[in-house]
LOROMI-406086 format. One line per 5 residues: number of its first residue (from 0); for each residue z, y, x of N, C-alpha, C, O, CB. Coordinates in nm, 3 decimals. Atoms other than C-alpha are relative to their C-alpha. Glycine has a CB too. Layout:
<rs>
NUM) Z:Y:X:Z:Y:X:Z:Y:X:Z:Y:X:Z:Y:X  ...
</rs>
This chain:
<rs>
0) -0.090:0.000:0.113:16.106:3.567:10.740:0.131:0.066:0.042:0.175:0.054:0.156:0.024:-0.145:-0.053  -0.127:-0.069:-0.024:16.424:3.769:10.713:0.116:-0.100:0.000:0.099:-0.217:-0.033:0.023:0.109:-0.106  -0.121:0.082:0.002:16.777:3.637:10.748:0.029:-0.048:-0.142:0.010:0.026:-0.239:0.120:0.079:0.056  -0.039:0.054:0.129:16.890:3.412:10.466:0.145:0.037:-0.028:0.233:0.015:0.056:-0.019:-0.154:-0.004  -0.136:-0.038:0.037:17.195:3.543:10.285:0.026:-0.048:-0.142:-0.033:0.004:-0.237:0.022:0.153:0.012
5) -0.033:0.050:0.133:17.340:3.348:9.997:0.133:0.053:-0.047:0.152:0.075:-0.167:0.001:-0.152:0.000  -0.133:-0.048:0.036:17.699:3.472:10.005:0.027:0.127:0.079:-0.027:0.147:0.188:0.109:-0.108:0.027  -0.036:-0.124:-0.068:17.847:3.806:10.097:0.140:0.040:-0.041:0.186:0.007:-0.150:-0.101:0.114:-0.034  -0.135:-0.048:0.032:18.191:3.964:10.114:-0.004:0.128:-0.082:0.079:0.148:-0.170:0.079:0.023:0.129  0.015:-0.123:0.078:18.076:4.302:9.983:-0.148:0.029:-0.020:-0.231:-0.004:0.064:0.071:0.119:0.069
10) 0.137:-0.031:0.037:17.762:4.423:9.815:-0.015:0.151:-0.009:0.069:0.220:-0.067:-0.039:-0.068:-0.136  0.032:-0.142:0.006:17.608:4.767:9.859:-0.112:0.017:-0.102:-0.217:-0.048:-0.092:-0.040:0.057:0.142  0.100:-0.029:0.105:17.418:4.900:9.555:-0.077:0.124:0.041:-0.019:0.229:0.068:0.068:0.020:-0.140  0.088:-0.108:-0.045:17.120:5.119:9.645:-0.108:0.027:-0.105:-0.157:-0.065:-0.171:-0.065:-0.034:0.135  0.116:-0.036:0.081:16.861:5.309:9.445:-0.105:0.057:0.094:-0.078:0.153:0.167:0.037:0.102:-0.115
15) 0.111:-0.040:-0.086:16.527:5.347:9.623:-0.108:0.062:-0.089:-0.161:-0.005:-0.178:-0.057:-0.122:0.082  0.099:-0.071:0.082:16.288:5.607:9.476:-0.112:0.051:0.089:-0.087:0.114:0.191:0.066:0.118:-0.077  0.117:-0.049:-0.072:15.936:5.679:9.596:-0.017:0.148:-0.031:-0.029:0.186:-0.148:-0.129:-0.081:-0.039  0.009:-0.145:0.019:15.910:6.056:9.647:-0.143:0.043:-0.031:-0.240:-0.025:0.003:0.051:0.073:0.125  0.127:-0.067:0.029:15.630:6.282:9.523:-0.090:-0.077:-0.096:-0.212:-0.058:-0.097:-0.074:0.024:0.127
20) 0.073:0.074:0.103:15.525:6.044:9.244:0.068:0.028:-0.133:0.189:0.012:-0.146:-0.004:-0.155:0.032  -0.051:-0.024:0.135:15.566:6.138:8.877:-0.087:-0.074:-0.099:-0.209:-0.065:-0.090:0.004:0.151:-0.032  -0.142:0.031:0.010:15.679:5.959:8.676:0.044:-0.087:0.118:-0.039:-0.152:0.182:0.031:-0.072:-0.134  -0.048:0.065:-0.122:15.902:5.806:8.945:-0.017:-0.152:0.001:-0.011:-0.219:-0.102:0.143:0.033:0.020  0.000:0.143:-0.029:15.864:5.461:9.095:0.131:-0.026:0.073:0.157:0.036:0.176:-0.127:-0.046:0.087
25) -0.130:0.024:-0.064:16.208:5.321:9.180:0.045:-0.144:-0.018:-0.004:-0.217:-0.105:0.105:0.094:-0.057  -0.062:0.133:0.007:16.410:5.004:9.242:0.150:0.013:0.028:0.192:0.098:0.107:-0.067:-0.097:0.102  -0.144:0.009:-0.029:16.784:4.925:9.234:0.022:-0.135:0.069:-0.011:-0.240:0.015:0.089:0.014:-0.132  -0.021:0.118:-0.082:16.884:4.679:9.505:0.148:-0.026:0.022:0.228:0.067:0.031:-0.071:0.015:0.134  -0.133:0.043:-0.041:17.201:4.484:9.574:-0.016:-0.070:0.134:-0.085:-0.172:0.145:0.068:-0.094:-0.108
30) 0.015:0.051:-0.136:17.234:4.419:9.946:0.136:-0.037:0.058:0.232:0.038:0.041:-0.071:0.105:0.090  -0.124:0.031:-0.071:17.504:4.237:10.143:0.030:0.109:0.103:-0.059:0.153:0.176:-0.009:-0.139:0.068  -0.038:-0.108:-0.091:17.697:4.496:10.342:-0.023:-0.032:0.147:-0.038:0.060:0.227:0.142:0.034:-0.021  0.022:0.039:-0.139:17.651:4.299:10.664:-0.146:0.005:0.042:-0.176:-0.012:0.160:0.053:-0.136:0.023  0.143:-0.009:-0.035:17.271:4.336:10.646:-0.026:0.133:0.069:0.048:0.230:0.053:-0.089:-0.014:-0.127
35) 0.035:-0.117:-0.081:17.103:4.588:10.873:-0.107:0.085:-0.068:-0.162:0.047:-0.171:-0.049:-0.044:0.138  0.113:-0.081:0.048:16.855:4.868:10.818:-0.131:-0.077:0.013:-0.221:-0.058:-0.069:-0.008:0.133:0.078  0.119:0.084:-0.012:16.593:4.623:10.943:-0.016:-0.092:-0.121:-0.126:-0.111:-0.171:0.006:-0.084:0.129  0.004:0.083:0.121:16.685:4.392:10.655:-0.033:0.085:-0.122:-0.107:0.040:-0.211:0.136:-0.071:-0.020  0.030:-0.089:0.111:16.675:4.687:10.416:-0.149:0.033:-0.003:-0.209:0.040:-0.111:0.083:0.130:0.010
40) 0.145:-0.022:-0.008:16.320:4.762:10.537:-0.074:-0.116:-0.068:-0.162:-0.093:-0.150:-0.046:0.015:0.148  0.066:0.117:0.058:16.217:4.406:10.446:0.024:-0.009:-0.151:-0.065:-0.048:-0.227:0.048:-0.128:0.068  -0.033:0.003:0.143:16.394:4.430:10.109:-0.081:0.105:-0.077:-0.132:0.076:-0.185:0.150:0.024:-0.020  0.078:-0.105:0.066:16.225:4.759:10.020:-0.146:-0.043:-0.010:-0.208:-0.028:-0.115:0.012:0.134:0.077  0.139:0.045:0.001:15.886:4.618:10.117:-0.024:-0.101:-0.113:-0.121:-0.090:-0.187:-0.037:-0.062:0.136
45) 0.017:0.104:0.102:15.934:4.315:9.891:0.018:0.055:-0.141:-0.065:0.030:-0.228:0.099:-0.114:0.024  -0.031:-0.048:0.134:16.089:4.493:9.593:-0.101:0.105:-0.050:-0.133:0.109:-0.168:0.139:0.058:-0.004  0.096:-0.102:0.040:15.843:4.783:9.594:-0.140:-0.058:-0.016:-0.220:-0.009:-0.095:-0.003:0.113:0.100  0.134:0.057:0.003:15.540:4.564:9.651:-0.086:0.042:0.117:-0.207:0.021:0.115:-0.068:0.037:-0.127  0.074:-0.032:-0.122:15.440:4.696:9.991:-0.028:-0.130:0.076:0.030:-0.234:0.045:0.081:0.100:0.090
50) 0.049:0.120:-0.066:15.274:4.452:10.232:0.035:-0.013:0.148:-0.025:-0.095:0.217:-0.147:-0.006:-0.014  -0.039:0.006:-0.143:15.443:4.511:10.574:-0.119:0.027:0.093:-0.129:-0.034:0.199:0.060:-0.136:0.033  0.122:-0.026:-0.077:15.114:4.655:10.704:0.011:0.119:0.095:-0.076:0.138:0.180:-0.114:0.023:-0.094  -0.007:-0.125:-0.074:15.238:4.980:10.860:0.138:0.021:0.061:0.234:-0.050:0.029:-0.036:0.117:-0.092  -0.126:-0.035:-0.063:15.510:5.136:11.071:0.093:0.068:-0.100:0.051:0.113:-0.206:-0.024:0.092:0.121
55) -0.100:-0.061:0.087:15.831:5.270:10.921:0.110:0.062:0.085:0.122:0.034:0.204:0.059:-0.105:-0.099  -0.117:-0.059:-0.065:16.138:5.476:11.007:0.100:0.040:-0.108:0.062:0.082:-0.218:-0.039:0.124:0.088  -0.109:-0.049:0.085:16.474:5.553:10.846:0.052:0.129:0.061:0.063:0.141:0.183:0.115:-0.106:-0.015  -0.069:-0.122:-0.042:16.628:5.901:10.865:0.140:-0.005:-0.061:0.157:0.004:-0.182:-0.079:0.131:-0.044  -0.140:0.008:0.042:17.006:5.874:10.850:0.071:0.121:0.058:0.107:0.122:0.175:0.068:-0.135:0.046
60) -0.070:-0.120:-0.045:17.166:6.217:10.871:-0.065:0.068:0.119:0.004:0.123:0.204:0.140:-0.034:0.034  0.072:-0.064:-0.110:16.897:6.346:11.106:-0.026:-0.089:0.120:-0.093:-0.047:0.214:0.075:0.119:0.045  0.027:0.097:-0.106:16.895:6.038:11.330:-0.100:-0.103:-0.051:-0.086:-0.155:-0.162:0.131:-0.071:0.048  0.104:0.094:0.040:16.590:5.812:11.320:0.033:-0.141:0.049:0.075:-0.162:0.162:-0.136:0.043:0.055  -0.020:0.141:-0.030:16.621:5.433:11.308:-0.129:-0.074:-0.033:-0.195:-0.044:-0.133:0.120:-0.059:-0.080
65) 0.118:0.081:0.024:16.339:5.184:11.333:-0.003:-0.114:0.100:0.099:-0.151:0.158:-0.128:0.085:0.009  0.020:0.104:-0.099:16.197:4.912:11.551:-0.043:0.067:0.130:-0.155:0.117:0.138:-0.107:-0.106:-0.048  0.033:-0.072:-0.123:16.209:5.054:11.906:-0.119:-0.058:0.076:-0.172:0.008:0.166:0.120:0.002:0.091  0.120:0.058:-0.062:15.927:4.818:12.010:-0.127:0.057:-0.060:-0.233:0.055:0.003:0.000:-0.153:-0.014  0.117:-0.053:0.070:15.693:4.980:11.757:-0.003:0.153:-0.005:-0.111:0.213:-0.003:-0.003:-0.054:-0.139
70) -0.008:-0.145:0.019:15.815:5.340:11.727:0.083:0.061:0.112:0.192:0.012:0.143:0.061:0.035:-0.140  -0.072:-0.067:-0.108:15.919:5.574:12.008:0.116:0.083:-0.054:0.114:0.130:-0.168:-0.096:0.090:0.079  -0.113:-0.090:0.027:16.248:5.763:12.011:0.075:-0.029:-0.129:0.108:0.063:-0.204:-0.049:0.141:-0.004  -0.082:0.038:0.115:16.432:5.568:11.741:0.114:-0.088:0.048:0.102:-0.162:0.146:-0.085:-0.074:-0.108  -0.110:0.093:-0.022:16.766:5.395:11.741:-0.039:-0.133:-0.064:-0.117:-0.136:-0.159:0.136:0.054:-0.059
75) 0.034:0.133:0.048:16.747:5.021:11.680:0.060:-0.025:-0.139:0.182:-0.025:-0.156:0.050:-0.108:0.100  -0.043:0.022:0.138:16.763:4.954:11.306:0.082:-0.128:-0.017:0.155:-0.141:-0.115:-0.121:-0.006:-0.091  -0.076:0.125:0.008:16.910:4.609:11.375:0.146:0.019:0.041:0.227:-0.073:0.026:-0.065:-0.106:0.087  -0.137:-0.027:-0.043:17.226:4.771:11.511:0.081:0.081:-0.103:0.199:0.109:-0.081:-0.001:0.074:0.132  -0.070:-0.077:0.103:17.314:4.965:11.195:0.008:-0.083:-0.128:-0.094:-0.114:-0.190:-0.072:0.136:-0.028
80) -0.018:0.077:0.123:17.462:4.768:10.906:0.022:0.095:-0.118:0.056:0.212:-0.101:0.119:-0.098:0.013  -0.025:-0.079:0.120:17.489:4.888:10.550:0.149:0.030:-0.014:0.186:0.138:-0.059:-0.051:-0.074:-0.125  -0.145:-0.027:0.002:17.868:4.851:10.572:0.034:0.119:0.090:0.115:0.203:0.053:0.080:-0.125:0.044  -0.027:-0.111:-0.092:17.868:5.086:10.871:-0.046:0.133:-0.060:0.022:0.235:-0.045:-0.071:-0.023:0.135  0.048:-0.122:0.068:17.660:5.340:10.674:0.101:0.048:-0.103:0.139:0.165:-0.105:-0.137:-0.025:-0.068
85) -0.095:-0.035:0.106:17.900:5.332:10.381:0.131:0.048:0.061:0.187:0.148:0.016:0.025:-0.121:-0.094  -0.126:-0.036:-0.064:18.205:5.346:10.605:-0.006:0.139:0.063:0.094:0.212:0.064:0.036:-0.104:0.107  0.014:-0.132:-0.062:18.067:5.655:10.782:-0.023:0.110:-0.103:-0.036:0.227:-0.065:-0.115:-0.001:0.099  0.013:-0.100:0.105:18.024:5.831:10.445:-0.144:0.036:-0.036:-0.165:0.131:-0.111:0.070:0.123:0.041  0.140:-0.027:0.033:17.644:5.822:10.427:-0.024:-0.032:-0.148:0.002:-0.144:-0.192:-0.097:-0.083:0.091
90) 0.029:0.019:0.142:17.543:5.868:10.064:-0.150:0.000:-0.029:-0.195:-0.052:-0.131:0.068:0.108:-0.082  0.146:-0.009:0.016:17.170:5.935:10.111:-0.067:-0.021:0.135:-0.015:0.020:0.239:-0.041:0.137:-0.060  0.083:0.013:-0.118:16.906:5.836:10.360:-0.145:-0.003:-0.046:-0.174:-0.015:-0.165:0.036:-0.127:0.082  0.142:-0.001:0.032:16.530:5.845:10.377:-0.070:-0.113:0.075:-0.026:-0.154:0.182:-0.065:0.136:0.034  0.081:0.108:-0.058:16.273:5.576:10.452:-0.145:0.041:-0.014:-0.192:0.068:-0.124:0.028:-0.138:-0.070
95) 0.142:-0.031:0.002:15.915:5.654:10.547:-0.077:-0.124:0.041:-0.047:-0.187:0.142:-0.034:0.120:0.094  0.085:0.116:-0.026:15.653:5.381:10.535:-0.145:0.049:0.007:-0.189:0.128:-0.076:0.017:-0.109:-0.112  0.141:-0.034:-0.023:15.295:5.416:10.664:-0.011:0.147:0.039:-0.024:0.235:-0.047:-0.086:-0.029:-0.128  0.001:-0.138:-0.050:15.287:5.726:10.881:-0.128:0.074:-0.037:-0.127:0.197:-0.042:0.018:0.000:0.150  0.124:-0.064:0.042:14.925:5.793:10.777:0.006:0.048:-0.144:-0.023:0.164:-0.174:-0.116:-0.095:0.018
100) -0.011:-0.037:0.142:14.981:5.787:10.401:0.130:0.074:-0.028:0.139:0.152:-0.123:-0.009:-0.124:-0.089  -0.126:-0.074:0.013:15.338:5.912:10.442:0.078:-0.031:-0.126:0.121:0.061:-0.196:-0.028:0.144:0.004  -0.079:0.036:0.118:15.515:5.717:10.168:0.147:0.021:0.032:0.205:-0.052:0.112:-0.027:-0.147:-0.044  -0.141:-0.034:-0.022:15.861:5.872:10.160:0.084:-0.052:-0.116:0.050:-0.036:-0.233:0.019:0.153:0.017  -0.091:0.057:0.099:16.147:5.699:9.982:0.137:0.064:0.018:0.188:0.075:0.130:0.009:-0.155:0.015
105) -0.138:-0.048:-0.002:16.482:5.852:9.892:0.089:-0.119:-0.035:0.065:-0.189:-0.132:0.022:0.120:-0.103  -0.092:0.110:0.023:16.766:5.601:9.915:0.138:0.059:-0.025:0.191:0.133:0.056:0.002:-0.100:0.122  -0.133:-0.045:0.037:17.094:5.670:9.738:0.094:-0.120:0.004:0.067:-0.223:-0.058:0.000:0.069:-0.141  -0.104:0.103:-0.001:17.401:5.461:9.816:0.085:0.024:-0.125:0.160:0.122:-0.132:0.088:0.005:0.134  -0.070:-0.018:0.128:17.543:5.415:9.466:0.142:-0.054:0.003:0.224:-0.016:-0.081:-0.078:-0.067:-0.110
110) -0.136:0.052:-0.009:17.850:5.222:9.572:0.005:-0.140:0.056:-0.096:-0.198:0.096:0.065:0.003:-0.133  -0.024:0.138:-0.043:18.000:4.893:9.672:0.061:-0.077:-0.116:0.122:-0.019:-0.206:0.094:-0.004:0.126  -0.055:0.085:0.103:18.098:4.602:9.457:0.021:-0.139:0.057:-0.041:-0.175:0.157:-0.092:-0.004:-0.125  -0.017:0.138:-0.046:18.223:4.247:9.497:-0.123:-0.081:-0.041:-0.190:-0.047:-0.139:0.130:-0.063:-0.058  0.115:0.084:0.037:17.957:3.978:9.491:0.028:-0.076:-0.130:0.142:-0.111:-0.160:-0.034:-0.099:0.113
115) -0.010:0.083:0.120:17.890:3.792:9.165:-0.017:-0.145:0.042:-0.111:-0.179:0.113:-0.107:0.041:-0.107  0.010:0.143:-0.031:17.953:3.420:9.194:-0.128:-0.055:-0.060:-0.160:-0.028:-0.176:0.124:-0.078:-0.055  0.123:0.062:0.049:17.630:3.229:9.161:-0.125:0.082:0.023:-0.235:0.031:0.000:0.013:-0.026:-0.143  0.118:-0.083:-0.027:17.398:3.517:9.256:-0.029:-0.004:0.150:0.062:-0.009:0.232:0.023:0.148:-0.049  0.040:-0.009:-0.140:17.201:3.523:9.579:-0.038:0.145:0.031:-0.082:0.219:-0.057:-0.118:-0.096:0.032
120) 0.028:-0.137:-0.043:17.153:3.842:9.776:-0.088:-0.003:0.124:-0.082:-0.098:0.203:0.131:0.078:0.029  0.014:-0.121:0.081:16.969:4.063:9.836:-0.069:-0.029:-0.133:-0.131:-0.134:-0.152:-0.079:0.105:0.077  0.056:0.015:0.134:16.857:4.116:9.477:-0.052:0.135:-0.050:0.002:0.240:-0.015:0.104:-0.057:-0.097  0.050:-0.117:0.072:16.650:4.362:9.274:0.047:-0.017:-0.144:0.018:-0.118:-0.208:-0.159:0.015:0.009  -0.058:0.014:0.135:16.829:4.430:8.945:-0.058:0.098:-0.101:-0.032:0.086:-0.221:0.149:0.018:0.006
125) 0.061:-0.097:0.093:16.631:4.722:8.798:-0.113:0.072:0.072:-0.124:0.067:0.194:0.107:0.103:-0.054  0.108:-0.079:-0.058:16.328:4.940:8.850:-0.095:0.048:-0.107:-0.085:0.009:-0.224:-0.076:-0.080:0.104  0.102:-0.051:0.091:16.040:5.124:8.693:-0.130:0.020:0.077:-0.129:0.065:0.192:0.046:0.134:-0.066  0.136:-0.026:-0.041:15.668:5.138:8.750:-0.046:-0.078:0.123:0.032:-0.112:0.213:-0.014:0.143:0.026  0.067:0.073:-0.108:15.429:4.960:8.979:-0.014:0.089:0.122:-0.036:0.209:0.111:-0.138:-0.051:-0.045
130) 0.018:-0.072:-0.126:15.409:5.060:9.342:-0.148:0.032:0.020:-0.234:-0.048:-0.018:0.055:-0.085:0.120  0.140:-0.030:-0.031:15.090:5.236:9.452:-0.058:-0.104:0.096:0.016:-0.167:0.170:-0.014:0.140:0.059  0.062:0.093:-0.094:14.839:5.022:9.641:0.004:0.054:0.143:0.003:0.176:0.165:-0.145:-0.030:-0.042  0.006:-0.038:-0.141:14.840:5.023:10.021:-0.128:0.081:0.026:-0.231:0.059:-0.037:0.006:-0.126:0.091  0.115:-0.072:-0.054:14.607:5.268:10.195:-0.080:0.081:-0.102:-0.201:0.097:-0.087:-0.091:-0.096:0.066
135) 0.073:-0.079:0.100:14.522:5.478:9.890:0.008:0.150:0.029:-0.044:0.229:-0.049:0.056:-0.028:-0.139  0.000:-0.141:-0.037:14.593:5.809:10.065:0.129:0.074:-0.029:0.129:0.196:-0.037:-0.109:0.068:-0.069  -0.128:-0.066:0.026:14.960:5.876:9.995:0.010:0.048:-0.144:-0.075:0.014:-0.227:0.019:0.116:0.094  -0.022:-0.045:0.139:15.095:6.047:9.682:-0.120:0.074:-0.059:-0.151:0.056:-0.177:0.121:0.090:-0.006  0.113:-0.078:0.051:14.795:6.280:9.652:-0.121:-0.088:-0.022:-0.192:-0.072:-0.121:-0.034:0.114:0.096
140) 0.108:0.096:0.018:14.541:6.004:9.703:0.024:-0.091:-0.119:-0.069:-0.128:-0.190:-0.018:-0.083:0.125  -0.036:0.085:0.114:14.728:5.793:9.449:-0.027:0.073:-0.132:-0.079:0.013:-0.226:0.149:-0.041:0.008  0.028:-0.079:0.121:14.708:6.073:9.189:-0.151:0.003:-0.027:-0.194:-0.014:-0.141:0.053:0.146:0.016  0.146:-0.001:0.016:14.333:6.097:9.251:-0.051:-0.136:-0.046:-0.137:-0.146:-0.134:-0.069:0.040:0.132  0.041:0.136:0.038:14.296:5.719:9.227:0.030:-0.026:-0.148:-0.055:-0.080:-0.220:0.073:-0.104:0.088
145) -0.034:0.021:0.141:14.479:5.710:8.892:-0.094:0.078:-0.093:-0.133:0.027:-0.198:0.145:0.042:-0.026  0.092:-0.080:0.082:14.258:5.989:8.756:-0.137:-0.066:-0.008:-0.198:-0.070:-0.115:-0.013:0.143:0.057  0.130:0.068:-0.002:13.944:5.802:8.861:0.005:-0.127:-0.084:-0.088:-0.154:-0.161:-0.042:-0.034:0.145  -0.011:0.125:0.075:14.066:5.472:8.716:0.014:0.024:-0.150:-0.029:-0.059:-0.230:0.120:-0.080:0.051  -0.019:-0.031:0.142:14.158:5.640:8.386:-0.126:0.048:-0.069:-0.131:0.054:-0.192:0.107:0.103:-0.015
150) 0.122:-0.058:0.059:13.808:5.782:8.335:-0.123:-0.077:0.046:-0.175:-0.053:0.155:-0.013:0.150:0.040  0.118:0.079:-0.037:13.519:5.534:8.335:-0.126:0.083:0.028:-0.220:0.033:0.090:-0.030:-0.099:-0.108  0.118:-0.084:-0.026:13.272:5.827:8.344:0.002:0.059:0.142:-0.097:0.118:0.185:-0.008:0.112:-0.103  -0.008:-0.050:-0.138:13.393:5.921:8.696:-0.101:-0.076:0.087:-0.114:-0.198:0.073:0.146:-0.017:0.057  0.101:0.067:-0.084:13.120:5.848:8.955:0.058:-0.112:0.088:-0.012:-0.210:0.116:-0.066:0.102:0.089
155) -0.061:0.101:-0.089:13.364:5.648:9.175:0.079:-0.107:-0.075:0.143:-0.191:-0.012:0.090:0.068:0.099  -0.084:0.091:0.079:13.523:5.453:8.889:-0.023:-0.147:0.037:0.072:-0.217:0.071:-0.027:0.021:-0.149  0.029:0.142:-0.026:13.347:5.116:8.946:0.039:-0.038:0.143:0.095:-0.145:0.166:-0.151:-0.030:-0.025  -0.033:0.028:-0.141:13.388:5.136:9.324:0.151:-0.010:0.021:0.198:-0.101:0.089:-0.059:0.109:0.091  -0.146:0.003:-0.015:13.760:5.217:9.302:0.062:-0.119:-0.074:0.159:-0.178:-0.025:0.060:0.131:-0.052
160) -0.048:0.116:0.075:13.816:4.949:9.038:-0.021:-0.128:0.081:0.066:-0.216:0.084:-0.072:-0.010:-0.136  0.027:0.117:-0.085:13.653:4.694:9.269:0.094:0.000:0.122:0.148:-0.105:0.158:-0.148:0.000:0.047  -0.087:-0.010:-0.117:13.853:4.822:9.571:0.143:-0.044:-0.032:0.208:-0.111:0.048:0.000:0.143:0.053  -0.138:0.032:0.038:14.181:4.784:9.384:0.014:-0.143:-0.052:0.126:-0.192:-0.070:0.048:0.098:-0.106  -0.004:0.140:0.042:14.087:4.434:9.267:0.007:-0.021:-0.149:0.050:-0.127:-0.195:0.116:-0.066:0.062
165) 0.000:0.013:0.145:14.052:4.499:8.895:0.092:0.100:-0.066:0.130:0.201:-0.006:0.041:-0.140:-0.041  -0.083:-0.093:0.077:14.262:4.663:8.629:0.131:0.029:0.072:0.189:-0.059:0.135:0.027:-0.056:-0.139  -0.125:-0.043:-0.064:14.563:4.859:8.754:0.078:0.081:-0.102:0.035:0.188:-0.144:-0.026:0.083:0.131  -0.087:-0.070:0.094:14.844:4.959:8.519:0.120:0.053:0.078:0.205:-0.026:0.120:0.045:-0.094:-0.117  -0.110:-0.055:-0.077:15.085:5.200:8.694:0.137:-0.020:-0.065:0.239:-0.008:0.002:-0.023:0.146:0.023
170) -0.127:0.023:0.069:15.351:5.126:8.430:0.047:-0.145:0.012:0.163:-0.175:-0.018:-0.013:0.037:-0.146  -0.030:0.143:-0.006:15.340:4.750:8.491:0.101:-0.029:0.111:0.071:-0.014:0.229:-0.128:-0.080:0.023  -0.102:0.039:-0.095:15.664:4.639:8.657:0.091:-0.104:-0.064:0.127:-0.094:-0.181:0.082:0.122:0.047  -0.089:0.105:0.045:15.879:4.329:8.626:0.115:-0.014:0.099:0.092:-0.041:0.217:-0.076:-0.134:-0.018  -0.116:0.020:-0.085:16.233:4.312:8.763:0.001:-0.143:0.052:0.028:-0.167:0.170:0.132:0.032:-0.076
175) -0.001:0.140:-0.040:16.205:3.933:8.767:-0.102:-0.027:0.112:-0.072:-0.100:0.206:-0.030:-0.090:-0.121  0.101:0.020:-0.103:15.884:3.945:8.972:0.042:0.066:0.132:0.022:0.008:0.239:-0.135:0.057:-0.046  -0.046:-0.068:-0.122:16.029:4.199:9.218:0.114:-0.079:0.065:0.118:-0.092:0.187:0.047:0.144:-0.032  -0.111:0.080:-0.053:16.345:3.989:9.255:-0.052:-0.129:0.062:0.000:-0.175:0.164:0.102:-0.031:-0.110  0.060:0.123:-0.056:16.131:3.678:9.312:-0.067:0.029:0.134:-0.058:-0.052:0.226:-0.104:-0.059:-0.099
180) 0.061:-0.038:-0.130:15.937:3.859:9.588:0.109:0.020:0.105:0.093:-0.020:0.221:-0.084:0.130:-0.015  -0.113:-0.021:-0.091:16.267:3.961:9.744:0.059:-0.134:0.042:0.086:-0.155:0.160:0.109:0.088:-0.067  -0.053:0.133:-0.031:16.399:3.604:9.723:-0.093:-0.075:0.095:-0.048:-0.140:0.189:0.020:-0.082:-0.130  0.097:0.067:-0.087:16.079:3.472:9.881:0.005:0.059:0.141:0.000:-0.015:0.240:-0.143:0.012:-0.057  -0.004:-0.065:-0.130:16.098:3.727:10.162:0.121:-0.045:0.081:0.113:-0.060:0.203:0.003:0.152:-0.016
185) -0.124:0.039:-0.069:16.455:3.621:10.244:0.027:-0.150:-0.006:0.134:-0.195:0.035:0.116:0.075:-0.061  -0.015:0.145:0.002:16.402:3.249:10.186:0.109:-0.051:-0.091:0.175:-0.150:-0.061:0.025:-0.049:0.135  -0.107:0.037:0.094:16.638:3.231:9.889:-0.056:-0.083:-0.115:-0.176:-0.078:-0.144:0.070:0.126:-0.055  0.028:0.079:0.121:16.640:2.994:9.589:-0.083:-0.119:0.028:-0.114:-0.195:-0.063:-0.067:0.082:-0.103
</rs>
C-alpha cells in the first residue's frame, strides 16, 4: 500500500492522457506536492485501472526515473517530489507502463492549488473512457481487440470476449469509481 496522505500544504493538478488511443483515455489527478514520482506511479495505476503487473519509467526532461531495483539506469523515483518538479519548471513528463505493450502516458502539470478542506488526497476529479485491458498488445492490439469485440461475425469474437471477461464498453468510465480505487490504493477513507 502507498503512503497515506489525508492533508497537504499544496496540491499539484495533473492531467494524464494515454497516448496513441483515439478517442483519448485520460484522468485528472490532484496530488499532494510532497508525494514522489513513485506515488504518482501508484496513483496513475489506480486511476487508469492498470493492475501493477509490469515495469514502468518516467521521462522527465530526458532523465529517466523509476525503481532502480527493477529497471537499470534510472534515477530513484522516490527521490523526486511533485513539488520539486513544479519548482524546477517541469510542465510535461512522460510515463511508460509495460515495456512490452508500451503504454505511453503524457502527463501535463496543470498547476498548483491550495487543498480543499475535507478532501483527501490524492484524488481523481475527472476523466474519460475506460482503460484498455492489460496485455492486449498496446495501442495497436487494443484497436484490433475493439474491432473484434464490435463484430460478432469475427472468427475470434467469442474467444476474445471470454478472454476479456465479458462485455467491454470502452466508453464506460466513472470518476467516482476511479477515485475509490485511488483511495483504496492509498488507504484513504
